[in-house]
Backbone as XML, in Angstrom:
<?xml version="1.0"?>
<chain id="A" units="angstrom">
  <residue number="1" name="ASP">
    <atom name="N" x="-8.384" y="5.322" z="3.032"/>
    <atom name="CA" x="-7.875" y="5.239" z="4.387"/>
    <atom name="C" x="-8.724" y="4.245" z="5.172"/>
  </residue>
  <residue number="2" name="VAL">
    <atom name="N" x="-8.063" y="3.364" z="5.901"/>
    <atom name="CA" x="-8.781" y="2.337" z="6.659"/>
    <atom name="C" x="-8.179" y="2.182" z="8.049"/>
  </residue>
  <residue number="3" name="VAL">
    <atom name="N" x="-8.973" y="1.599" z="8.948"/>
    <atom name="CA" x="-8.536" y="1.239" z="10.291"/>
    <atom name="C" x="-8.715" y="-0.264" z="10.432"/>
  </residue>
  <residue number="4" name="VAL">
    <atom name="N" x="-7.652" y="-0.964" z="10.874"/>
    <atom name="CA" x="-7.708" y="-2.417" z="11.038"/>
    <atom name="C" x="-7.074" y="-2.788" z="12.373"/>
  </residue>
  <residue number="5" name="HIS">
    <atom name="N" x="-7.292" y="-4.027" z="12.780"/>
    <atom name="CA" x="-6.687" y="-4.558" z="14.002"/>
    <atom name="C" x="-5.364" y="-5.242" z="13.675"/>
  </residue>
  <residue number="6" name="VAL">
    <atom name="N" x="-4.477" y="-5.278" z="14.660"/>
    <atom name="CA" x="-3.205" y="-5.993" z="14.507"/>
    <atom name="C" x="-3.498" y="-7.416" z="14.032"/>
  </residue>
  <residue number="7" name="GLY">
    <atom name="N" x="-2.745" y="-7.896" z="13.074"/>
    <atom name="CA" x="-2.934" y="-9.228" z="12.508"/>
    <atom name="C" x="-3.878" y="-9.275" z="11.322"/>
  </residue>
  <residue number="8" name="SER">
    <atom name="N" x="-4.458" y="-8.139" z="10.972"/>
    <atom name="CA" x="-5.390" y="-8.084" z="9.840"/>
    <atom name="C" x="-4.649" y="-8.056" z="8.517"/>
  </residue>
  <residue number="9" name="ALA">
    <atom name="N" x="-5.281" y="-8.648" z="7.521"/>
    <atom name="CA" x="-4.762" y="-8.609" z="6.154"/>
    <atom name="C" x="-5.489" y="-7.506" z="5.400"/>
  </residue>
  <residue number="10" name="VAL">
    <atom name="N" x="-4.729" y="-6.730" z="4.644"/>
    <atom name="CA" x="-5.294" y="-5.679" z="3.791"/>
    <atom name="C" x="-5.003" y="-6.059" z="2.351"/>
  </residue>
  <residue number="11" name="ARG">
    <atom name="N" x="-6.038" y="-6.023" z="1.533"/>
    <atom name="CA" x="-5.910" y="-6.370" z="0.119"/>
    <atom name="C" x="-5.914" y="-5.093" z="-0.713"/>
  </residue>
  <residue number="12" name="PHE">
    <atom name="N" x="-4.884" y="-4.940" z="-1.537"/>
    <atom name="CA" x="-4.760" y="-3.826" z="-2.465"/>
    <atom name="C" x="-5.147" y="-4.348" z="-3.840"/>
  </residue>
  <residue number="13" name="ALA">
    <atom name="N" x="-6.107" y="-3.694" z="-4.486"/>
    <atom name="CA" x="-6.587" y="-4.128" z="-5.798"/>
    <atom name="C" x="-6.232" y="-3.084" z="-6.851"/>
  </residue>
  <residue number="14" name="ASN">
    <atom name="N" x="-5.719" y="-3.550" z="-7.975"/>
    <atom name="CA" x="-5.447" y="-2.654" z="-9.096"/>
    <atom name="C" x="-6.695" y="-2.599" z="-9.965"/>
  </residue>
  <residue number="15" name="GLU">
    <atom name="N" x="-7.522" y="-1.603" z="-9.698"/>
    <atom name="CA" x="-8.748" y="-1.399" z="-10.464"/>
    <atom name="C" x="-8.621" y="-0.162" z="-11.351"/>
  </residue>
  <residue number="16" name="SER">
    <atom name="N" x="-7.392" y="0.236" z="-11.617"/>
    <atom name="CA" x="-7.148" y="1.434" z="-12.412"/>
    <atom name="C" x="-7.292" y="1.151" z="-13.901"/>
  </residue>
  <residue number="17" name="SER">
    <atom name="N" x="-7.206" y="2.202" z="-14.671"/>
    <atom name="CA" x="-7.284" y="2.044" z="-16.125"/>
    <atom name="C" x="-5.904" y="1.775" z="-16.728"/>
  </residue>
  <residue number="18" name="THR">
    <atom name="N" x="-4.861" y="1.828" z="-15.908"/>
    <atom name="CA" x="-3.506" y="1.563" z="-16.408"/>
    <atom name="C" x="-3.152" y="0.095" z="-16.217"/>
  </residue>
  <residue number="19" name="ASP">
    <atom name="N" x="-2.207" y="-0.379" z="-16.991"/>
    <atom name="CA" x="-1.819" y="-1.786" z="-16.916"/>
    <atom name="C" x="-1.115" y="-2.141" z="-15.626"/>
  </residue>
  <residue number="20" name="SER">
    <atom name="N" x="-0.322" y="-1.214" z="-15.067"/>
    <atom name="CA" x="0.460" y="-1.510" z="-13.872"/>
    <atom name="C" x="0.246" y="-0.452" z="-12.806"/>
  </residue>
  <residue number="21" name="ALA">
    <atom name="N" x="0.281" y="-0.902" z="-11.561"/>
    <atom name="CA" x="0.237" y="-0.024" z="-10.395"/>
    <atom name="C" x="1.238" y="-0.578" z="-9.396"/>
  </residue>
  <residue number="22" name="SER">
    <atom name="N" x="1.485" y="0.166" z="-8.339"/>
    <atom name="CA" x="2.386" y="-0.326" z="-7.307"/>
    <atom name="C" x="1.889" y="0.119" z="-5.945"/>
  </residue>
  <residue number="23" name="VAL">
    <atom name="N" x="2.336" y="-0.594" z="-4.928"/>
    <atom name="CA" x="2.124" y="-0.173" z="-3.543"/>
    <atom name="C" x="3.509" y="0.063" z="-2.980"/>
  </residue>
  <residue number="24" name="ASN">
    <atom name="N" x="3.760" y="1.314" z="-2.590"/>
    <atom name="CA" x="5.056" y="1.679" z="-2.036"/>
    <atom name="C" x="4.875" y="2.547" z="-0.800"/>
  </residue>
  <residue number="25" name="SER">
    <atom name="N" x="5.753" y="2.339" z="0.155"/>
    <atom name="CA" x="5.776" y="3.133" z="1.367"/>
    <atom name="C" x="6.026" y="4.594" z="1.049"/>
  </residue>
  <residue number="26" name="ASP">
    <atom name="N" x="5.483" y="5.467" z="1.890"/>
    <atom name="CA" x="5.921" y="6.854" z="1.812"/>
    <atom name="C" x="7.350" y="6.893" z="2.310"/>
  </residue>
  <residue number="27" name="ASP">
    <atom name="N" x="8.147" y="7.698" z="2.090"/>
    <atom name="CA" x="8.115" y="8.966" z="1.440"/>
    <atom name="C" x="8.509" y="8.834" z="-0.036"/>
  </residue>
  <residue number="28" name="PHE">
    <atom name="N" x="7.735" y="9.489" z="-0.888"/>
    <atom name="CA" x="8.003" y="9.474" z="-2.328"/>
    <atom name="C" x="9.189" y="10.377" z="-2.604"/>
  </residue>
  <residue number="29" name="PRO">
    <atom name="N" x="10.147" y="10.026" z="-3.423"/>
    <atom name="CA" x="10.255" y="8.808" z="-4.221"/>
    <atom name="C" x="11.124" y="7.731" z="-3.576"/>
  </residue>
  <residue number="30" name="ASN">
    <atom name="N" x="11.565" y="7.964" z="-2.326"/>
    <atom name="CA" x="12.501" y="7.031" z="-1.680"/>
    <atom name="C" x="11.869" y="5.750" z="-1.150"/>
  </residue>
  <residue number="31" name="ASN">
    <atom name="N" x="10.597" y="5.804" z="-0.771"/>
    <atom name="CA" x="9.859" y="4.627" z="-0.292"/>
    <atom name="C" x="10.530" y="3.976" z="0.916"/>
  </residue>
  <residue number="32" name="SER">
    <atom name="N" x="11.013" y="4.795" z="1.843"/>
    <atom name="CA" x="11.807" y="4.247" z="2.943"/>
    <atom name="C" x="11.165" y="4.329" z="4.319"/>
  </residue>
  <residue number="33" name="LYS">
    <atom name="N" x="10.003" y="4.927" z="4.440"/>
    <atom name="CA" x="9.385" y="5.131" z="5.749"/>
    <atom name="C" x="8.885" y="3.828" z="6.366"/>
  </residue>
  <residue number="34" name="TYR">
    <atom name="N" x="8.233" y="2.986" z="5.597"/>
    <atom name="CA" x="7.698" y="1.689" z="6.049"/>
    <atom name="C" x="8.077" y="0.649" z="5.001"/>
  </residue>
  <residue number="35" name="THR">
    <atom name="N" x="9.288" y="0.168" z="5.016"/>
    <atom name="CA" x="9.792" y="-0.668" z="3.925"/>
    <atom name="C" x="8.970" y="-1.933" z="3.708"/>
  </residue>
  <residue number="36" name="GLU">
    <atom name="N" x="8.262" y="-2.415" z="4.737"/>
    <atom name="CA" x="7.433" y="-3.610" z="4.545"/>
    <atom name="C" x="6.258" y="-3.349" z="3.608"/>
  </residue>
  <residue number="37" name="LEU">
    <atom name="N" x="5.973" y="-2.073" z="3.331"/>
    <atom name="CA" x="4.893" y="-1.737" z="2.398"/>
    <atom name="C" x="5.376" y="-1.563" z="0.967"/>
  </residue>
  <residue number="38" name="ASN">
    <atom name="N" x="6.620" y="-1.832" z="0.692"/>
    <atom name="CA" x="7.113" y="-1.798" z="-0.683"/>
    <atom name="C" x="6.763" y="-3.134" z="-1.338"/>
  </residue>
  <residue number="39" name="LEU">
    <atom name="N" x="5.486" y="-3.254" z="-1.690"/>
    <atom name="CA" x="4.950" y="-4.516" z="-2.210"/>
    <atom name="C" x="5.203" y="-4.708" z="-3.689"/>
  </residue>
  <residue number="40" name="GLY">
    <atom name="N" x="5.582" y="-3.639" z="-4.372"/>
    <atom name="CA" x="5.949" y="-3.764" z="-5.768"/>
    <atom name="C" x="4.828" y="-3.538" z="-6.746"/>
  </residue>
  <residue number="41" name="ILE">
    <atom name="N" x="5.098" y="-3.939" z="-7.966"/>
    <atom name="CA" x="4.209" y="-3.716" z="-9.108"/>
    <atom name="C" x="3.218" y="-4.861" z="-9.232"/>
  </residue>
  <residue number="42" name="PHE">
    <atom name="N" x="1.963" y="-4.515" z="-9.549"/>
    <atom name="CA" x="0.979" y="-5.543" z="-9.856"/>
    <atom name="C" x="0.100" y="-5.077" z="-11.000"/>
  </residue>
  <residue number="43" name="GLN">
    <atom name="N" x="-0.362" y="-6.026" z="-11.764"/>
    <atom name="CA" x="-1.055" y="-5.759" z="-13.019"/>
    <atom name="C" x="-2.530" y="-5.434" z="-12.806"/>
  </residue>
  <residue number="44" name="LYS">
    <atom name="N" x="-3.105" y="-4.776" z="-13.794"/>
    <atom name="CA" x="-4.525" y="-4.437" z="-13.797"/>
    <atom name="C" x="-5.354" y="-5.697" z="-13.545"/>
  </residue>
  <residue number="45" name="GLY">
    <atom name="N" x="-6.300" y="-5.600" z="-12.626"/>
    <atom name="CA" x="-7.179" y="-6.727" z="-12.314"/>
    <atom name="C" x="-6.627" y="-7.662" z="-11.253"/>
  </residue>
  <residue number="46" name="SER">
    <atom name="N" x="-5.400" y="-7.442" z="-10.779"/>
    <atom name="CA" x="-4.834" y="-8.327" z="-9.764"/>
    <atom name="C" x="-4.789" y="-7.638" z="-8.401"/>
  </residue>
  <residue number="47" name="THR">
    <atom name="N" x="-4.422" y="-8.389" z="-7.371"/>
    <atom name="CA" x="-4.386" y="-7.868" z="-6.009"/>
    <atom name="C" x="-3.074" y="-8.242" z="-5.316"/>
  </residue>
  <residue number="48" name="LEU">
    <atom name="N" x="-2.769" y="-7.493" z="-4.285"/>
    <atom name="CA" x="-1.671" y="-7.790" z="-3.368"/>
    <atom name="C" x="-2.250" y="-7.806" z="-1.959"/>
  </residue>
  <residue number="49" name="VAL">
    <atom name="N" x="-1.689" y="-8.629" z="-1.083"/>
    <atom name="CA" x="-2.165" y="-8.713" z="0.293"/>
    <atom name="C" x="-0.990" y="-8.513" z="1.231"/>
  </residue>
  <residue number="50" name="HIS">
    <atom name="N" x="-1.219" y="-7.737" z="2.290"/>
    <atom name="CA" x="-0.200" y="-7.540" z="3.330"/>
    <atom name="C" x="-0.867" y="-7.690" z="4.690"/>
  </residue>
  <residue number="51" name="ILE">
    <atom name="N" x="-0.214" y="-8.407" z="5.603"/>
    <atom name="CA" x="-0.705" y="-8.577" z="6.973"/>
    <atom name="C" x="0.045" y="-7.600" z="7.865"/>
  </residue>
  <residue number="52" name="PHE">
    <atom name="N" x="-0.701" y="-6.825" z="8.636"/>
    <atom name="CA" x="-0.132" y="-5.813" z="9.521"/>
    <atom name="C" x="-0.056" y="-6.365" z="10.942"/>
  </residue>
  <residue number="53" name="ASN">
    <atom name="N" x="1.160" y="-6.583" z="11.418"/>
    <atom name="CA" x="1.376" y="-7.173" z="12.736"/>
    <atom name="C" x="1.831" y="-6.186" z="13.800"/>
  </residue>
  <residue number="54" name="THR">
    <atom name="N" x="2.059" y="-4.936" z="13.412"/>
    <atom name="CA" x="2.550" y="-3.930" z="14.351"/>
    <atom name="C" x="1.624" y="-2.720" z="14.336"/>
  </residue>
  <residue number="55" name="PRO">
    <atom name="N" x="1.163" y="-2.265" z="15.516"/>
    <atom name="CA" x="0.305" y="-1.082" z="15.558"/>
    <atom name="C" x="1.020" y="0.151" z="15.007"/>
  </residue>
  <residue number="56" name="GLY">
    <atom name="N" x="0.238" y="1.066" z="14.460"/>
    <atom name="CA" x="0.778" y="2.323" z="13.957"/>
    <atom name="C" x="-0.001" y="2.799" z="12.753"/>
  </residue>
  <residue number="57" name="GLU">
    <atom name="N" x="0.429" y="3.923" z="12.201"/>
    <atom name="CA" x="-0.176" y="4.446" z="10.981"/>
    <atom name="C" x="0.816" y="4.279" z="9.841"/>
  </residue>
  <residue number="58" name="TYR">
    <atom name="N" x="0.366" y="3.667" z="8.773"/>
    <atom name="CA" x="1.196" y="3.371" z="7.611"/>
    <atom name="C" x="0.642" y="4.139" z="6.416"/>
  </residue>
  <residue number="59" name="THR">
    <atom name="N" x="1.487" y="4.949" z="5.806"/>
    <atom name="CA" x="1.066" y="5.705" z="4.630"/>
    <atom name="C" x="1.782" y="5.153" z="3.403"/>
  </residue>
  <residue number="60" name="TYR">
    <atom name="N" x="1.091" y="5.196" z="2.275"/>
    <atom name="CA" x="1.603" y="4.577" z="1.053"/>
    <atom name="C" x="1.138" y="5.354" z="-0.168"/>
  </residue>
  <residue number="61" name="HIS">
    <atom name="N" x="1.711" y="5.011" z="-1.314"/>
    <atom name="CA" x="1.357" y="5.638" z="-2.588"/>
    <atom name="C" x="1.656" y="4.663" z="-3.726"/>
  </residue>
  <residue number="62" name="ASP">
    <atom name="N" x="1.194" y="5.022" z="-4.903"/>
    <atom name="CA" x="1.511" y="4.311" z="-6.138"/>
    <atom name="C" x="2.719" y="5.024" z="-6.746"/>
  </residue>
  <residue number="63" name="GLN">
    <atom name="N" x="3.820" y="4.335" z="-6.908"/>
    <atom name="CA" x="5.052" y="4.944" z="-7.415"/>
    <atom name="C" x="4.859" y="5.556" z="-8.804"/>
  </residue>
  <residue number="64" name="PHE">
    <atom name="N" x="3.967" y="4.967" z="-9.618"/>
    <atom name="CA" x="3.710" y="5.481" z="-10.964"/>
    <atom name="C" x="2.820" y="6.721" z="-10.943"/>
  </residue>
  <residue number="65" name="SER">
    <atom name="N" x="1.937" y="6.810" z="-9.954"/>
    <atom name="CA" x="1.009" y="7.939" z="-9.800"/>
    <atom name="C" x="0.970" y="8.315" z="-8.320"/>
  </residue>
  <residue number="66" name="PRO">
    <atom name="N" x="1.970" y="9.044" z="-7.831"/>
    <atom name="CA" x="2.078" y="9.307" z="-6.398"/>
    <atom name="C" x="0.910" y="10.075" z="-5.787"/>
  </residue>
  <residue number="67" name="GLU">
    <atom name="N" x="0.077" y="10.679" z="-6.626"/>
    <atom name="CA" x="-1.117" y="11.327" z="-6.079"/>
    <atom name="C" x="-2.145" y="10.292" z="-5.611"/>
  </residue>
  <residue number="68" name="HIS">
    <atom name="N" x="-1.993" y="9.053" z="-6.029"/>
    <atom name="CA" x="-2.831" y="7.952" z="-5.518"/>
    <atom name="C" x="-2.172" y="7.459" z="-4.245"/>
  </residue>
  <residue number="69" name="GLN">
    <atom name="N" x="-2.783" y="7.758" z="-3.131"/>
    <atom name="CA" x="-2.168" y="7.479" z="-1.839"/>
    <atom name="C" x="-3.222" y="7.135" z="-0.808"/>
  </residue>
  <residue number="70" name="GLY">
    <atom name="N" x="-2.765" y="6.631" z="0.316"/>
    <atom name="CA" x="-3.687" y="6.298" z="1.394"/>
    <atom name="C" x="-2.941" y="6.030" z="2.676"/>
  </residue>
  <residue number="71" name="SER">
    <atom name="N" x="-3.721" y="5.697" z="3.710"/>
    <atom name="CA" x="-3.123" y="5.364" z="4.998"/>
    <atom name="C" x="-3.893" y="4.221" z="5.636"/>
  </residue>
  <residue number="72" name="ILE">
    <atom name="N" x="-3.176" y="3.473" z="6.444"/>
    <atom name="CA" x="-3.762" y="2.361" z="7.177"/>
    <atom name="C" x="-3.404" y="2.537" z="8.639"/>
  </residue>
  <residue number="73" name="GLN">
    <atom name="N" x="-4.425" y="2.657" z="9.466"/>
    <atom name="CA" x="-4.236" y="2.770" z="10.909"/>
    <atom name="C" x="-4.404" y="1.379" z="11.502"/>
  </residue>
  <residue number="74" name="VAL">
    <atom name="N" x="-3.352" y="0.878" z="12.139"/>
    <atom name="CA" x="-3.383" y="-0.468" z="12.727"/>
    <atom name="C" x="-3.465" y="-0.317" z="14.234"/>
  </residue>
  <residue number="75" name="GLN">
    <atom name="N" x="-4.537" y="-0.878" z="14.826"/>
    <atom name="CA" x="-4.775" y="-0.768" z="16.272"/>
    <atom name="C" x="-4.686" y="-2.118" z="16.955"/>
  </residue>
</chain>
């Protein structure tokens, strides 16, 4: 869980032991709460970046392992 300012970039890193991970908006399994966070699948050792331009709290999960989750508070 992190707090960032509007306009900040957040980097998601796949440091897991699995080959693939994903960043998807809550609610699991529909991923429809914050559709801009449906960043998709990325491979082990790679990263995804998203810039948050709107204040609010954004919650997300890994579609393959939904217990891996977090939130981003944008101020």
